[in-house]
TORDREN-894337 format. One record per residue (C-alpha): residue number from 0; x, z, y. Coordinates in pm, whole numbers, plus 50000, padded with zeros to 5 digits. Each point is the difference from the previous one (the first is absolute). Layout:
NODE/i/east/up/north
NODE/NUM/X/Z/Y;
...
//
This chain:
NODE/i/east/up/north
NODE/0/50000/50000/50000;
NODE/1/49922/49853/50234;
NODE/2/49912/49662/49851;
NODE/3/50035/49677/50195;
NODE/4/49646/49906/50109;
NODE/5/50128/49676/50154;
NODE/6/50080/49880/49646;
NODE/7/49762/50204/49786;
NODE/8/49623/49984/50019;
NODE/9/49795/50318/50017;
NODE/10/49895/49993/49636;
NODE/11/50364/49956/49895;
NODE/12/50111/50300/50208;
NODE/13/49709/50202/49861;
NODE/14/50084/49901/49643;
NODE/15/50365/50098/50043;
NODE/16/49915/50332/50167;
NODE/17/49738/50085/49738;
NODE/18/50264/50013/49727;
NODE/19/50106/50344/50130;
NODE/20/49661/50115/50128;
NODE/21/49931/50372/49947;
NODE/22/49784/50081/49699;
NODE/23/49705/50241/50020;
NODE/24/50232/50266/49855;
NODE/25/50260/49926/50269;
NODE/26/49738/50039/50273;
NODE/27/49881/50325/49850;
NODE/28/50349/50147/50023;
NODE/29/50080/49854/50344;
NODE/30/49672/50101/50165;
NODE/31/49954/50332/49823;
NODE/32/49674/49898/49835;
NODE/33/49837/50191/49715;
NODE/34/49941/49840/49659;
NODE/35/49626/49972/50049;
NODE/36/50036/49846/50349;
NODE/37/50141/49672/49864;
NODE/38/49766/49740/49846;
NODE/39/50223/49727/49845;
NODE/40/49898/49632/50018;
NODE/41/50284/49820/49823;
NODE/42/50305/50007/50225;
NODE/43/49802/50133/50297;
NODE/44/49767/50297/50033;
NODE/45/49710/50148/50190;
NODE/46/50011/50347/50152;
NODE/47/49729/50256/49932;
NODE/48/49913/50040/50366;
NODE/49/49789/50314/49991;
NODE/50/50249/50198/49791;
NODE/51/50289/49906/50227;
NODE/52/49810/50066/50324;
NODE/53/49892/50341/49873;
NODE/54/50351/50096/49886;
NODE/55/50164/49889/50326;
NODE/56/49735/50148/50230;
NODE/57/50231/50269/50136;
NODE/58/50306/49780/50043;
NODE/59/50087/49914/50364;
NODE/60/49889/49658/50118;
NODE/61/50261/49735/50065;
NODE/62/50018/49763/50296;
NODE/63/49711/49752/49992;
NODE/64/50100/49644/50101;
NODE/65/49754/49716/50061;
NODE/66/50095/49632/49973;
NODE/67/49811/49754/50218;
NODE/68/50080/49674/50181;
NODE/69/49942/49764/50289;
NODE/70/49732/49731/49974;
NODE/71/50132/49789/49711;
NODE/72/50036/49632/49935;
NODE/73/49796/49880/49699;
NODE/74/50319/50055/49795;
NODE/75/50011/50376/50062;
NODE/76/50295/50178/50164;
NODE/77/50122/50222/49718;
NODE/78/49834/50341/50028;
NODE/79/50040/50071/49629;
NODE/80/50358/49875/50008;
NODE/81/50065/50232/50296;
NODE/82/49838/50296/49823;
NODE/83/50221/49945/49695;
NODE/84/50311/49935/50209;
NODE/85/49945/50321/50198;
NODE/86/49951/50197/49679;
NODE/87/50327/49862/49867;
NODE/88/50177/50067/50331;
NODE/89/49881/50362/50012;
NODE/90/50124/50045/49644;
NODE/91/50341/49862/50102;
NODE/92/50005/50272/50266;
NODE/93/49947/50261/49731;
NODE/94/49633/50066/50079;
NODE/95/49736/50075/49740;
NODE/96/49747/49723/50064;
NODE/97/49701/49823/49849;
NODE/98/49754/49730/50103;
NODE/99/49637/49911/49942;
NODE/100/49900/49634/50016;
NODE/101/49690/49803/49911;
NODE/102/49964/49815/49673;
NODE/103/50031/49622/50043;
NODE/104/49687/49792/49952;
NODE/105/50009/49718/49748;
NODE/106/49846/49763/50254;
NODE/107/50295/49992/50245;
NODE/108/50248/50027/49710;
NODE/109/49874/49674/49854;
NODE/110/49941/49842/50341;
NODE/111/50240/49974/50295;
NODE/112/50094/50349/50114;
NODE/113/50152/50120/49673;
NODE/114/49982/50333/49824;
NODE/115/50061/50234/50299;
NODE/116/50258/50190/49796;
NODE/117/50274/49970/50258;
NODE/118/50278/49744/49980;
NODE/119/50372/49940/49977;
NODE/120/50182/50327/49940;
NODE/121/49704/50202/50130;
NODE/122/49744/49949/49728;
NODE/123/49817/50205/49738;
NODE/124/50034/49965/49626;
NODE/125/49893/49916/49735;
NODE/126/49885/49701/50203;
NODE/127/49823/49818/49718;
NODE/128/49780/50295/49912;
NODE/129/49934/50079/50368;
NODE/130/49898/49639/50070;
NODE/131/49787/49955/49688;
NODE/132/49767/50300/49991;
NODE/133/50231/50301/49970;
NODE/134/49814/50278/49812;
NODE/135/49657/49845/50039;
NODE/136/49857/50166/50313;
NODE/137/49875/49674/50153;
NODE/138/49849/49895/49668;
NODE/139/49819/50336/49976;
NODE/140/49869/49957/50355;
NODE/141/49875/49650/49917;
NODE/142/49820/50127/49690;
NODE/143/49843/50291/50187;
NODE/144/49891/49787/50297;
NODE/145/49858/49718/49789;
NODE/146/49817/50251/49781;
NODE/147/49811/50106/50313;
NODE/148/49899/49637/50053;
NODE/149/49895/49969/49636;
NODE/150/49784/50312/50040;
NODE/151/49851/49873/50326;
NODE/152/49907/49653/49874;
NODE/153/49864/50131/49671;
NODE/154/49788/50259/50180;
NODE/155/49858/49733/50231;
NODE/156/49912/49788/49697;
NODE/157/49826/50288/49821;
NODE/158/49803/50102/50309;
NODE/159/49882/49641/50042;
NODE/160/49904/49962/49634;
NODE/161/49834/50338/49935;
NODE/162/49728/50203/50166;
NODE/163/50044/50370/50076;
NODE/164/49859/50106/49662;
NODE/165/50252/49784/49812;
NODE/166/50281/50124/50222;
NODE/167/49900/50359/49928;
NODE/168/50022/49932/49625;
NODE/169/50361/49897/50062;
NODE/170/50057/50315/50207;
NODE/171/50044/49795/50317;
NODE/172/49861/50067/50347;
NODE/173/49923/49700/50218;
NODE/174/50263/49965/50271;
NODE/175/49826/49706/50172;
NODE/176/50330/49838/50099;
NODE/177/49984/49746/50281;
NODE/178/50172/49683/49869;
NODE/179/50091/49907/50358;
NODE/180/50183/50333/50055;
NODE/181/50266/49992/49729;
NODE/182/50313/50160/50148;
NODE/183/50268/49916/49744;
NODE/184/50099/49707/49781;
NODE/185/50235/49955/49707;
NODE/186/50379/50031/50014;
NODE/187/50296/49826/49839;
NODE/188/50371/50041/50075;
NODE/189/50069/49641/50102;
NODE/190/49972/49797/50319;
NODE/191/49703/49792/49885;
NODE/192/49819/49838/50289;
NODE/193/49770/49817/49759;
NODE/194/49840/50335/49909;
NODE/195/49920/50117/50352;
NODE/196/49640/49885/49973;
NODE/197/49822/49972/49665;
NODE/198/49655/50018/49843;
NODE/199/49941/50241/49710;
NODE/200/49703/50031/49766;
NODE/201/49945/49632/49929;
NODE/202/49793/49936/49688;
NODE/203/49691/50184/49879;
NODE/204/49854/50338/50085;
NODE/205/50229/50174/49748;
NODE/206/50313/49854/50162;
NODE/207/50032/50246/50284;
NODE/208/49860/49992/50350;
NODE/209/50037/49673/50190;
NODE/210/50179/50069/50329;
NODE/211/50286/49898/50223;
NODE/212/50321/50192/49940;
NODE/213/50374/49953/50025;
NODE/214/50343/50130/49913;
NODE/215/50248/50194/50209;
NODE/216/50360/50070/49910;
NODE/217/50057/50328/49814;
NODE/218/50183/50164/50291;
NODE/219/49687/49958/50214;
NODE/220/49787/50218/49770;
NODE/221/49876/50326/50142;
NODE/222/50132/50159/49680;
NODE/223/50353/49913/50109;
NODE/224/49940/50173/50334;
NODE/225/49850/50298/49817;
NODE/226/50311/50026/49781;
NODE/227/50217/49993/50310;
NODE/228/49825/50297/50167;
NODE/229/49883/50212/49703;
NODE/230/50167/50342/49968;
NODE/231/49928/50064/49633;
NODE/232/49782/49890/49706;
NODE/233/49695/50196/50118;
NODE/234/50027/49838/50343;
NODE/235/50037/49656/49836;
NODE/236/49688/50058/49787;
NODE/237/49794/50117/50296;
NODE/238/50104/49707/50216;
NODE/239/49926/49745/49728;
NODE/240/49649/50140/49963;
NODE/241/49937/49953/50373;
NODE/242/50105/49634/50001;
NODE/243/49716/49791/50150;
NODE/244/49929/49682/49804;
NODE/245/49673/49891/50167;
NODE/246/49700/50113/50204;
NODE/247/49642/50026/49883;
NODE/248/49702/49839/50170;
NODE/249/49951/50315/50208;
NODE/250/50355/49979/50137;
NODE/251/50130/50289/49786;
NODE/252/50347/49970/49846;
NODE/253/50028/49939/49625;
NODE/254/50317/50159/49861;
NODE/255/50188/49983/49674;
NODE/256/49855/50345/49929;
NODE/257/49649/49853/50034;
NODE/258/50101/49733/49747;
NODE/259/50140/50275/49772;
NODE/260/50327/49812/49970;
NODE/261/50234/50222/50206;
NODE/262/50111/50206/49700;
NODE/263/50096/49694/49799;
NODE/264/50181/49854/50301;
NODE/265/50200/50322/50033;
NODE/266/50081/49984/49628;
NODE/267/50166/49663/50060;
NODE/268/50190/50145/50297;
NODE/269/50095/50340/49859;
NODE/270/50366/49900/49956;
NODE/271/50032/49821/50333;
NODE/272/50024/50333/50181;
NODE/273/50357/50045/49873;
NODE/274/50269/49807/50194;
NODE/275/50246/49780/49812;
NODE/276/50366/50094/50039;
NODE/277/50219/49695/50050;
NODE/278/50354/49961/50131;
NODE/279/50198/49834/50275;
NODE/280/50278/49763/49898;
NODE/281/50233/50293/50081;
NODE/282/49793/50241/49788;
NODE/283/49813/50216/50251;
NODE/284/49642/50111/49917;
NODE/285/49705/49797/50131;
NODE/286/49636/50100/49946;
NODE/287/49787/49687/49974;
NODE/288/49633/50080/50041;
NODE/289/49690/49820/50130;
NODE/290/50005/49675/50195;
NODE/291/49715/49962/50252;
NODE/292/50023/49719/50255;
NODE/293/50069/50110/50357;
NODE/294/49801/49737/50189;
NODE/295/49674/50089/49820;
NODE/296/50067/50349/49860;
NODE/297/50229/50298/50062;
NODE/298/50318/49822/49888;
NODE/299/50203/50305/49894;
NODE/300/50190/50126/49702;
NODE/301/49805/50289/49854;
NODE/302/49946/50351/50132;
NODE/303/50082/50130/49652;
NODE/304/50339/49824/49990;
NODE/305/50088/50141/50342;
NODE/306/49893/50351/49901;
NODE/307/50244/49979/49708;
NODE/308/50286/49835/50188;
NODE/309/49998/50229/50302;
NODE/310/50047/50305/49774;
NODE/311/50239/49833/49755;
NODE/312/50246/49866/50260;
NODE/313/50166/50092/50328;
NODE/314/49897/49659/50137;
NODE/315/49688/49817/49886;
NODE/316/49931/49644/50117;
NODE/317/49649/49855/49995;
NODE/318/49889/49643/50072;
NODE/319/49714/49878/50218;
NODE/320/49867/49644/49983;
NODE/321/50068/49738/50266;
NODE/322/50082/50098/50359;
NODE/323/49966/50324/50196;
NODE/324/49672/49887/50159;
NODE/325/49840/49989/49653;
NODE/326/50196/50192/49735;
NODE/327/50155/50270/50215;
NODE/328/49678/50063/50195;
NODE/329/49815/50066/49673;
NODE/330/50287/50207/49863;
NODE/331/50002/50210/50318;
NODE/332/49629/50051/50061;
NODE/333/49854/49980/49649;
NODE/334/50253/50062/49725;
NODE/335/50174/50288/50176;
NODE/336/49663/50169/50064;
NODE/337/49906/49964/49633;
NODE/338/50336/50113/49862;
NODE/339/50077/50271/50255;
NODE/340/50358/49868/50019;
NODE/341/50174/49939/50333;
NODE/342/50274/49736/50030;
NODE/343/50333/50049/50174;
NODE/344/50116/49640/50049;
NODE/345/49852/49652/49989;
NODE/346/50230/49706/49929;
NODE/347/49882/49677/50165;
NODE/348/50129/49704/49801;
NODE/349/50084/49698/50218;
NODE/350/50164/49665/49940;
NODE/351/50158/49758/50243;
NODE/352/49787/49733/49834;
NODE/353/49668/50169/50080;
NODE/354/50103/50084/50356;
NODE/355/50083/49634/50064;
NODE/356/49655/49905/49870;
NODE/357/49841/50241/50248;
NODE/358/50214/49847/50273;
NODE/359/49835/49664/49954;
NODE/360/50188/49864/49699;
NODE/361/49848/49734/49774;
NODE/362/49739/50091/49743;
NODE/363/50133/50166/49685;
NODE/364/49835/49854/49689;
NODE/365/50050/50154/49653;
NODE/366/50153/49753/49756;
NODE/367/50155/49785/50273;
NODE/368/50357/50016/50137;
NODE/369/50043/50212/50312;
NODE/370/50040/49796/50320;
NODE/371/50355/50009/50136;
NODE/372/49896/50225/50289;
NODE/373/49996/50282/49745;
NODE/374/50336/49928/49842;
NODE/375/50205/49935/50317;
NODE/376/50076/50231/50290;
NODE/377/49724/49990/50263;
NODE/378/50018/50294/50237;
NODE/379/49721/49870/50221;
NODE/380/49740/49990/49720;
NODE/381/50121/50337/49876;
NODE/382/49972/50172/50338;
NODE/383/49654/49851/50055;
NODE/384/49885/50148/49667;
NODE/385/50142/50351/50039;
NODE/386/49689/50132/50183;
NODE/387/49823/49992/49661;
NODE/388/50260/50243/49866;
NODE/389/49981/50218/50312;
NODE/390/49621/50016/49962;
NODE/391/50036/50134/49647;
NODE/392/50257/50254/50115;
NODE/393/49745/50130/50252;
NODE/394/49736/50024/49725;
NODE/395/50225/50228/49797;
NODE/396/50093/50206/50305;
NODE/397/49630/50075/50063;
NODE/398/49997/50196/49672;
NODE/399/50275/50232/50120;
NODE/400/50245/49906/49724;
NODE/401/50335/49826/50033;
NODE/402/50025/49620/49969;
NODE/403/50313/49844/49851;
NODE/404/50022/49621/50017;
NODE/405/50163/49839/49698;
NODE/406/50132/49649/50061;
NODE/407/49961/49861/49648;
NODE/408/50303/49773/50000;
NODE/409/49991/49635/49898;
NODE/410/50324/49805/49952;
NODE/411/49893/49761/50278;
NODE/412/49983/50280/50262;
NODE/413/50281/49992/50256;
NODE/414/50183/50292/50160;
NODE/415/49859/49906/50339;
NODE/416/49643/50000/49868;
NODE/417/50044/50340/49837;
NODE/418/50160/50138/50316;
NODE/419/49706/49879/50211;
NODE/420/49744/50169/49776;
NODE/421/50202/50320/49984;
NODE/422/50040/50018/50378;
NODE/423/49631/49950/50077;
NODE/424/49888/50243/49728;
NODE/425/50234/50272/50121;
NODE/426/49887/49943/50359;
NODE/427/49644/50071/49879;
NODE/428/50112/50343/49876;
NODE/429/50008/49927/49627;
NODE/430/50286/49998/49753;
NODE/431/50111/49668/49855;
NODE/432/50197/49930/49683;
NODE/433/50121/49678/49841;
NODE/434/49951/50012/49624;
NODE/435/50150/49763/49744;
NODE/436/49830/50155/49698;
NODE/437/49895/49660/49860;
NODE/438/50364/49890/49987;
NODE/439/50181/50328/49936;
NODE/440/49745/50248/49865;
NODE/441/50040/50363/50104;
NODE/442/50344/49937/50149;
NODE/443/49840/49755/50241;
NODE/444/49733/50253/50103;
NODE/445/50230/50283/50109;
NODE/446/49942/49940/50372;
NODE/447/49623/50011/49938;
NODE/448/50031/50314/49786;
NODE/449/50204/50174/50270;
NODE/450/49744/49910/50268;
NODE/451/49716/50134/49785;
NODE/452/50187/50323/49922;
NODE/453/50073/50050/50370;
NODE/454/49639/49928/50104;
NODE/455/49865/50219/49721;
NODE/456/50193/50300/50132;
NODE/457/49830/49980/50338;
NODE/458/49680/50187/50082;
NODE/459/49678/49798/49980;
NODE/460/49669/50043/50176;
NODE/461/49766/49836/49751;
NODE/462/49647/49943/50126;
NODE/463/49710/49775/49901;
NODE/464/49872/49719/50219;
NODE/465/49642/50130/50003;
NODE/466/49805/50300/49868;
NODE/467/49807/49938/49675;
NODE/468/49668/50094/50160;
NODE/469/50029/49720/50259;
NODE/470/49713/49746/49952;
NODE/471/50086/49684/49807;
NODE/472/49965/49758/50291;
NODE/473/50218/50218/50218;
NODE/474/50266/50022/49726;
NODE/475/50001/49621/49975;
NODE/476/50039/49966/50376;
NODE/477/50290/50246/50006;
NODE/478/50177/49812/49718;
NODE/479/49930/49664/50164;
NODE/480/50137/50102/50340;
NODE/481/50276/50246/49908;
NODE/482/50134/49827/49687;
NODE/483/49915/49631/50032;
NODE/484/50011/49978/50379;
NODE/485/49651/49847/50023;
NODE/486/49805/50003/50325;
NODE/487/49688/50117/49816;
NODE/488/49774/49960/49697;
NODE/489/49706/49762/49951;
NODE/490/49756/50106/49729;
NODE/491/49774/49750/49826;
NODE/492/49641/50123/50014;
NODE/493/49979/50075/49628;
NODE/494/50337/50177/49995;
NODE/495/49905/50219/50295;
NODE/496/49668/50089/49839;
NODE/497/50188/50110/49688;
NODE/498/50246/50201/50208;
NODE/499/49718/50181/50180;
NODE/500/49840/50084/49666;
NODE/501/50325/50138/49858;
NODE/502/50060/50206/50314;
NODE/503/49655/50156/49974;
NODE/504/50020/50079/49627;
NODE/505/50192/50323/49916;
NODE/506/50071/49857/49653;
NODE/507/50268/49783/50162;
NODE/508/50151/50270/50221;
NODE/509/50316/50031/49788;
NODE/510/50050/49626/49937;
NODE/511/50331/49857/50128;
NODE/512/50024/49686/50212;
NODE/513/50195/49723/49826;
NODE/514/50039/49693/50219;
NODE/515/50001/49660/49827;
NODE/516/50176/49721/50185;
NODE/517/50270/49739/49958;
NODE/518/50356/50118/49939;
NODE/519/50147/49694/50173;
NODE/520/49927/50112/50356;
NODE/521/49958/50324/50192;
NODE/522/49662/49849/50093;
NODE/523/49717/49879/49773;
NODE/524/50118/49638/50037;
NODE/525/50292/49904/49768;
NODE/526/50110/49723/50238;
NODE/527/50071/50244/50286;
NODE/528/50363/50110/49969;
NODE/529/50213/50237/50203;
NODE/530/49791/50251/50198;
NODE/531/49671/49833/50100;
NODE/532/49843/50114/50328;
NODE/533/49648/50000/50140;
NODE/534/49817/49946/49671;
NODE/535/49697/50171/49848;
NODE/536/49977/50127/49643;
NODE/537/49686/49862/49829;
NODE/538/49835/50219/49734;
NODE/539/49768/49788/49787;
NODE/540/49904/50252/49730;
NODE/541/50068/50347/49863;
NODE/542/50052/50051/49627;
NODE/543/49941/50333/49825;
NODE/544/50228/50128/49723;
NODE/545/49800/50299/49880;
NODE/546/50255/50122/49746;
NODE/547/50310/49961/50212;
NODE/548/49795/50132/50295;
NODE/549/50100/49713/50228;
NODE/550/49806/49822/50272;
NODE/551/50163/49658/50035;
NODE/552/49940/49807/50325;
NODE/553/50074/49630/49945;
NODE/554/50186/49823/50280;
NODE/555/49985/49626/49936;
NODE/556/49987/49828/49662;
NODE/557/50157/50201/49717;
NODE/558/50002/49850/49651;
NODE/559/50007/50232/49699;
NODE/560/50142/49719/49784;
NODE/561/50318/49821/50112;
NODE/562/50064/49641/49900;
NODE/563/50282/49858/49790;
NODE/564/50230/49764/50192;
NODE/565/50125/49657/49900;
NODE/566/50343/50127/49886;
NODE/567/49930/50334/49829;
NODE/568/50261/50216/49830;
NODE/569/49851/49950/49654;
NODE/570/50148/49648/49996;
NODE/571/50346/50158/49967;
NODE/572/49924/50293/49768;
NODE/573/50078/49962/49631;
NODE/574/50125/50187/49694;
NODE/575/50341/49953/49836;
NODE/576/49904/49912/49643;
NODE/577/50324/50148/49863;
NODE/578/49996/50338/50174;
NODE/579/49636/50041/50100;
NODE/580/50103/50085/50357;
NODE/581/49787/49877/50289;
NODE/582/50172/49785/50261;
NODE/583/49894/49872/50339;
NODE/584/49847/50319/50140;
NODE/585/50084/50087/50359;
//
C-alpha cells in the first residue's frame, strides 16, 4: 500500500486489498467485541447493534464528524472517498477511528455512478460483496415493501368481490380503500425507467385489483428511511406499522397495521437493524448501514451505526448524501434531533471540477469525456464558481459547528487552482485542506486529518435552524431562505391545503420536515448553477411518511425511479471464469 490507481482499476485494488482483509475474529479482537456481538456472514460480519450499544452506554463519546459536499456535478464529488480517506488519515495519526456510510444501491452500481464504495486507495472492501447486495438488507427491504403492496392489492380485490358478510367470514373488516389515493408503489433495486408507470390487475376478477401503479428504486422506499432513523427493533416495528399505504374514501389513512401485514414486514427486516462491518483498503472499521436517497428522503447513514461508532472510537465519521443544502441540513435538523448526538466538525468535500462547473463551465454529462475546461487550468472559471462553496460553508456555520473544506484532489488540478481555493476559503473563516486520498490513501489525507483534529478540539455552539414546534410552512420558508437563499416560497393550492391540515392536526406535531428537491442546484432547478439569486421555491405537493414520521414538501419534479443511461456500467462487468472473481466494478 498504497496501490497505483492510475494503473489499477478500483475492483483490482479492492481485490488485492481484500486478500489481507480482517476476519470477523480479527475484528472482534481489534474492537474489543464480545463473542455474541459478532454475526458472521462469510468473510464479513454484522454487529449485534443492541448488545453493543447497551454494553458501551457508559463509555465516553468520541468526536462526531459529518461528511458533506458542495453542489455536485452529475458525476459526484467523492464524499464517500473523502470519508474513507479521512478515516485512514486519522488512523495514520494514531487515532482510534471508525466510519458509517450508506449501502450502495444496485441501480447506480449497474448504471453510471458506480457502487459508491469509494475509489482509488480510499475505498471499502470487499467491493464485490458491497456492490452486489452485501448481507441482504436491500433485498429484505424490497421483500417487506412489496409484501405491503401484495397485501394492499389483494385486500382491494377481496373487498370488491365480497360483501361485508363474506368478508366477515374471512375475518376481514372493510377498509374501503380509495383506488385514486394509493400512496406507494412497488420497488426494485435497479434504474428501470420502463417501470415508472404500470397497470396491475389485468385479467379477470381473481387477478388482483385493476389500477395504475409503478416502481420506485429500493432506496426510495419509506422502509429505507425508517431503517436509517430507527433506534432499536421495537422502534422499527412500531414505525413499520404506521406506514401509510393509501387513504380510504373518507380521507382516513390506511396503514400496514390496518392491512395486518406490518408484523410480516418486520420479520423480513429483523436482521437489517444490525449494521454490516466492512473494511477500508487500509483495514479500518466501516459500518455500512441503510441507504436512503438524500434528494427524496433523509439521505443519512443510520442512527444505529452512529450510536455504535461514537462509543467505539475516539473519532467517528458519518456520511450525508449530496451537498450541505440537502444532506447536511437534514443531518443537522432531523437526524441529530432523533439521535441526540451533536457533531463537532463538518467536512465539506469540494473539487476543482465542480467549482468550474458552477463558474459557468460546460455541461458535465455522465458517460461522456469531460470538456477541456475541466482538465486544464482555468482560474477565471474557478473563481466564478467559488461562491457555491462559500454558500455551503455558511450553511454549516449556521449550525454552530466547525466547517473544514476538503479539496478532493484530481491529478489535473494545478497548484495555482488549489492555492486560489485555499485562499478564498480561509478568508471566509473556514479551514481548508488538500487531500490526495484517492492517489495515496491515508498518507495523502494527513493534512485533512490534522485540520479535522484541530477543529474538533475547538468549542462548538451547536444549535438547530428552527424549533420543532414551528409550523410546517414556516419551517419550509426558513429552510428556503436561510439554506437555499430563495427569496420566498410559492405553494401550489393543493400543497398548501395539505400543509394547513397537517399544522392543525396534533397527530403530525412530532413529524420532521424532509425537503425533496434536486441535488444538482442549491435551488429547485437543476440548470441553475453557482448561487442563484432572486428566485422562489415552488412547493407542488407534500408527501406523508407515517412510519418514518416525515412530512416531505416536494420542490419541483422528483422521480422515485432513476433511468438507466446509454452507457451503463453493466456493459463492463463480468466474471473471471477461472477464478470466479468479479471484474469491472467501480
